[in-house]
C-alpha positions in Angstrom: -107.9 -100.3 -4.9 -109.8 -98.4 -7.2 -111.4 -100.2 -10.5 -110.6 -96.9 -12.5 -107.5 -94.5 -13.0 -107.9 -91.3 -11.0 -107.9 -88.0 -12.4 -104.9 -85.9 -10.8 -103.7 -82.5 -11.0 -100.1 -81.5 -11.8 -99.9 -79.9 -8.5 -100.8 -82.9 -6.5 -98.5 -85.1 -8.5 -95.7 -82.8 -7.8 -96.3 -82.9 -4.4 -96.8 -86.4 -3.9 -93.5 -87.2 -5.7 -91.4 -84.4 -4.4 -90.9 -82.6 -8.0 -90.5 -79.3 -8.8 -93.5 -77.9 -11.0 -93.1 -75.3 -14.1 -96.7 -75.2 -15.5 -100.4 -75.1 -14.5 -101.1 -76.8 -10.9 -104.5 -77.1 -12.1 -103.9 -79.2 -14.6 -105.9 -82.5 -14.6 -104.0 -85.5 -15.7 -105.6 -88.5 -16.8 -102.7 -91.4 -17.5 -99.4 -91.6 -18.8 -98.0 -92.1 -22.2 -95.0 -92.2 -24.3 -93.2 -89.2 -25.2 -93.5 -89.9 -29.3 -96.3 -89.1 -30.1 -97.7 -88.5 -27.1 -101.6 -88.5 -26.0 -103.1 -84.8 -25.0 -104.3 -85.1 -21.2 -101.6 -87.5 -20.2 -97.6 -87.2 -19.1 -94.8 -88.5 -20.5 -91.0 -88.5 -19.6 -87.5 -88.1 -21.2 -84.7 -89.9 -19.1 -82.5 -89.9 -22.2 -80.9 -86.3 -23.5 -80.7 -88.1 -26.9 -84.4 -88.3 -27.1 -85.0 -84.6 -26.4 -85.8 -83.7 -29.9 -89.1 -85.8 -29.5 -90.2 -82.7 -27.5 -91.3 -80.7 -30.6 -93.6 -83.2 -31.6 -95.2 -84.4 -28.5 -98.9 -84.4 -28.0 -98.3 -85.1 -24.2 -99.6 -82.3 -21.9 -97.0 -82.8 -19.3 -93.4 -84.5 -19.2 -91.1 -85.6 -16.3 -87.2 -84.5 -17.2 -84.0 -83.7 -15.7 -83.5 -79.9 -14.8 -81.0 -80.2 -17.9 -83.7 -80.8 -20.3 -86.2 -78.6 -18.4 -86.7 -75.8 -20.5 -86.7 -77.7 -24.0 -90.5 -78.6 -23.4 -93.0 -75.8 -24.3 -95.7 -76.9 -22.3 -96.4 -78.5 -18.6 -92.8 -80.0 -16.9 -92.2 -81.9 -13.9 -88.4 -81.9 -13.3 -86.7 -84.6 -11.4 -83.3 -85.9 -10.3 -84.2 -89.5 -11.8 -87.0 -89.0 -14.5 -87.3 -92.9 -15.1 -87.7 -93.4 -11.7 -90.0 -90.6 -10.8 -92.0 -91.4 -13.9 -92.5 -95.1 -12.6 -93.8 -93.8 -9.3 -96.6 -91.8 -11.2 -97.2 -94.4 -13.3 -98.4 -96.6 -10.4 -100.9 -94.1 -9.7 -102.6 -94.5 -12.9 -102.6 -98.6 -12.7 -105.9 -100.3 -12.4 -105.1 -103.5 -13.5 -104.2 -105.0 -10.1 -108.2 -104.2 -9.0 -109.8 -106.6 -7.3 -112.7 -107.4 -5.1 -112.4 -108.2 -1.7 -113.8 -111.6 -0.5 -113.8 -115.2 -0.9 -115.5 -116.2 -4.5 -118.4 -118.8 -3.8 -116.4 -121.2 -6.1 -113.1 -121.0 -4.3 -112.2 -123.7 -1.7 -111.0 -122.4 1.8 -110.1 -124.8 4.4 -112.0 -124.0 7.6 -108.6 -123.9 9.6 -107.0 -121.1 7.2 -106.7 -117.6 8.3 -107.3 -115.2 5.6 -106.6 -111.1 6.4 -108.6 -108.4 6.2 -109.4 -106.7 2.5 -107.9 -109.9 0.7 -109.5 -110.9 -2.5 -109.5 -114.8 -3.2 -110.6 -115.5 -6.8 -112.7 -118.4 -8.7 -111.4 -121.7 -8.5 -108.6 -120.8 -6.0 -107.9 -123.5 -3.3 -106.3 -122.5 0.0 -105.3 -125.6 2.0 -105.3 -126.2 5.9 -103.4 -124.0 8.3 -102.5 -121.6 5.5 -102.2 -118.0 6.6 -102.7 -115.1 4.0 -101.8 -111.7 4.8 -104.3 -108.7 4.9 -104.6 -106.9 1.3 -103.4 -109.9 -0.8 -105.1 -111.4 -4.0 -104.9 -115.1 -4.9 -106.1 -115.2 -8.4 -108.1 -117.7 -10.4 -107.2 -121.6 -10.0 -104.3 -120.7 -7.7 -102.9 -123.4 -5.2 -101.5 -122.7 -1.8 -100.8 -125.7 0.2 -101.0 -126.4 3.5 -99.1 -124.7 6.0 -98.0 -122.0 3.5 -97.5 -118.3 4.8 -98.0 -115.4 2.5 -97.4 -111.8 3.6 -99.7 -108.9 3.5 -100.1 -107.1 0.3 -99.0 -110.0 -2.0 -100.5 -110.7 -5.1 -100.6 -114.2 -7.0 -101.8 -114.1 -10.2 -103.7 -117.2 -11.9 -102.3 -120.8 -11.6 -99.6 -120.1 -9.2 -98.5 -122.6 -6.9 -97.4 -122.5 -3.6 -95.9 -125.7 -1.9 -96.6 -126.9 1.6 -94.9 -124.9 4.2 -93.5 -122.4 2.2 -93.1 -119.1 3.9 -93.5 -116.0 1.4 -93.0 -112.4 2.7 -94.7 -109.5 2.5 -95.8 -107.7 -1.0 -94.6 -110.5 -3.4 -95.9 -110.6 -6.9 -95.8 -114.1 -8.3 -96.8 -114.0 -12.0 -98.9 -116.7 -13.6 -98.0 -120.2 -13.6 -95.2 -119.7 -10.9 -94.4 -122.7 -9.1 -93.3 -122.3 -5.8 -92.0 -125.4 -3.6 -92.6 -127.8 -6.0 -90.1 -131.1 -5.4 -86.5 -130.7 -6.2 -84.8 -132.8 -8.6 -83.4 -135.2 -5.8 -82.4 -139.0 -7.3 -80.3 -141.6 -6.2 -79.1 -144.3 -9.1 -79.7 -148.1 -8.3 -79.8 -151.3 -10.1 -83.3 -151.2 -10.4 -83.3 -147.6 -11.3 -83.8 -143.8 -10.0 -85.0 -143.7 -6.7 -86.7 -140.6 -5.4 -84.7 -138.9 -2.7 -87.5 -137.2 -0.2 -87.3 -133.3 -0.5 -88.2 -132.2 3.5 -86.8 -128.4 3.1 -89.0 -125.4 2.3 -89.1 -122.3 0.0 -88.5 -119.1 2.4 -89.0 -115.9 0.2 -88.5 -112.4 1.6 -90.3 -109.1 1.3 -90.8 -107.3 -2.0 -90.0 -110.3 -4.0 -91.2 -110.8 -7.8 -91.3 -114.2 -9.4 -91.9 -114.2 -13.1 -94.5 -116.3 -15.3 -93.6 -120.1 -15.2 -90.9 -119.2 -13.2 -90.2 -122.8 -10.6 -88.3 -122.6 -7.2 -87.9 -126.0 -6.0 -88.0 -126.7 -2.3 -84.9 -128.0 -0.5 -83.8 -131.4 0.1 -83.1 -131.0 3.5 -82.5 -127.4 4.0 -84.4 -124.4 2.7 -84.2 -123.0 -0.7 -84.0 -119.2 -0.1 -84.8 -116.1 -1.9 -83.8 -113.1 0.1 -85.6 -109.5 0.2 -86.0 -107.6 -3.0 -85.0 -110.3 -5.7 -86.6 -109.8 -9.2 -87.4 -113.1 -11.1 -88.2 -112.8 -14.8 -90.0 -115.3 -16.6 -89.2 -119.0 -16.9 -86.3 -119.3 -14.9 -85.4 -122.6 -13.1 -84.1 -122.3 -9.3 -83.0 -125.9 -8.0 -83.1 -127.0 -4.8 -81.3 -125.5 -1.8 -80.4 -122.6 -3.6 -79.7 -118.9 -2.2 -80.4 -115.5 -4.0 -79.2 -112.2 -2.3 -81.3 -109.5 -1.8 -81.8 -107.1 -4.6 -80.5 -109.8 -7.0 -82.3 -109.5 -10.5 -82.5 -112.5 -13.2 -83.5 -112.4 -16.4 -85.5 -114.9 -18.2 -84.5 -118.6 -19.4 -81.9 -118.6 -16.7 -81.2 -121.9 -14.9 -79.7 -122.5 -11.7 -78.1 -125.8 -10.8 -78.8 -127.4 -7.1 -76.8 -125.8 -4.0 -75.7 -122.8 -5.8 -75.5 -119.5 -3.8 -75.9 -115.8 -5.6 -74.8 -112.7 -3.8 -76.6 -109.6 -3.3 -77.0 -106.9 -5.7 -76.0 -109.1 -8.8 -77.7 -109.3 -12.3 -77.4 -112.5 -14.1 -78.4 -112.3 -18.2 -81.1 -114.2 -19.8 -80.6 -118.0 -20.9 -77.4 -118.2 -18.8 -76.8 -121.1 -17.1 -74.9 -122.0 -13.7 -73.7 -125.0 -11.9 -74.2 -126.5 -8.7 -72.5 -126.2 -5.8 -71.1 -123.0 -6.7 -71.0 -119.2 -5.0 -71.2 -116.4 -6.6 -70.2 -113.2 -4.8 -72.0 -109.9 -4.5 -72.4 -107.4 -7.3 -71.3 -109.5 -10.1 -72.9 -108.7 -13.5 -73.1 -112.2 -15.9 -73.7 -111.4 -19.4 -76.6 -113.4 -21.5 -75.6 -116.7 -22.6 -73.3 -117.4 -20.0 -72.4 -120.8 -18.8 -70.8 -120.5 -15.4 -69.1 -123.7 -14.1 -67.0 -122.4 -11.5 -67.6 -120.0 -8.5 -67.1 -116.2 -9.0 -65.3 -114.7 -5.9 -64.5 -111.2 -7.2 -67.2 -108.6 -8.1 -67.2 -107.1 -11.5 -68.6 -108.0 -15.1 -68.4 -111.6 -16.8 -68.7 -112.4 -20.5 -71.0 -114.6 -22.4 -71.2 -117.0 -25.2 -70.3 -115.8 -29.0 -72.2 -113.1 -30.1 -74.4 -113.5 -33.3 -73.1 -112.5 -36.3 -73.3 -113.6 -40.1 -73.2 -116.9 -40.6 -69.9 -117.0 -42.6 -67.9 -115.3 -40.3 -69.4 -117.6 -37.4 -68.0 -120.6 -39.2 -64.6 -119.3 -39.8 -64.5 -118.4 -36.2 -65.5 -121.8 -34.9 -62.9 -123.4 -37.2 -60.4 -121.3 -35.7 -61.2 -122.5 -32.5 -61.4 -126.1 -33.4 -57.6 -125.6 -34.8 -56.3 -124.0 -31.3 -55.0 -127.2 -29.8 -52.8 -128.0 -32.9 -51.6 -124.6 -32.6 -50.9 -124.8 -29.0 -48.9 -127.9 -29.8 -46.9 -126.5 -32.5 -46.1 -123.4 -30.1 -44.6 -125.7 -27.6 -42.7 -127.7 -30.0 -41.3 -124.3 -31.2 -40.5 -123.2 -27.5 -38.5 -126.6 -27.1 -36.7 -126.1 -30.0 -35.7 -122.4 -29.1 -34.9 -123.7 -25.4 -37.8 -121.2 -24.3 -39.6 -120.8 -21.3 -43.1 -122.0 -21.8 -45.9 -119.5 -21.4 -47.9 -119.0 -18.3 -51.1 -119.6 -20.1 -53.5 -122.7 -17.9 -52.6 -125.8 -19.5 -55.8 -126.9 -18.8 -57.6 -124.1 -20.8 -59.3 -122.8 -17.6 -58.7 -119.0 -18.0 -61.1 -117.5 -15.5 -64.4 -118.0 -13.4 -66.7 -118.6 -16.1 
């Protein structure tokens, strides 16, 4: 990987990414920028028609836009069906932040039985234990620890201070951000008269291809079976995934979510930040859970599910909470009125359970 960003012509960028160019194909681009204010010699993008007014004052030398806005910008234009997606691919061309030196640093500790693939970089202070296998083109950052028997697929990247537990299996092109803990001991405890007794956690963590694990996110190994994170899952920072959970392919989970043990989340789900998901439940495919939700029951129908009370002025919030506290008395009064009028009682759930959340 180059240590410095390249200079690319607009013609080369258009050809590499299958975009239509309206402008000078020989113009050199040295990087990317925001549309406003923009930077000369760099390329920006506009995916929202509401921001098209920023074209007039932008100093960017080129922009990526949809065909709808292609005629608005006076300079060089790359036309894309999805400008944001195209721009993300272009931006990667200029990203030198993940450059690394190939080889094993002298201060790293690598067991003789470890198998390190071609073109890998092992940074200072890293510890690679016995029988570890690391795929070609991978990077293990400063002070990372990869425990015995773990496998890391080709093209993966472990940033500083990542911990990978024994026998963990991580697929290709993984990205583990600083402080991530993969395969730590699950919270398995049995009460006794003498206090809590630890239940051995004998499973593994199995992670598929193209998975990202955010900073300080923890994924516990299974108690008996494995904790499984399928292909393409994206995990934000400071998420807790307990033992024996399974996260389906393509699911994205925002920061500070807590998922209790033995819970299954389906494919292509989106879980909002600071949500709490109970143990031993299932969430089906294609579910969107808003931030700050508390999921206590299985969700069996795809769709969108709400969250906690959104922030509002304190005075309004206090009034709303007061109304909620009065609801049991309102129910009692309504039941008494229905009985007095000999009406059929309402069909609401008497236990107060109104859905899957």
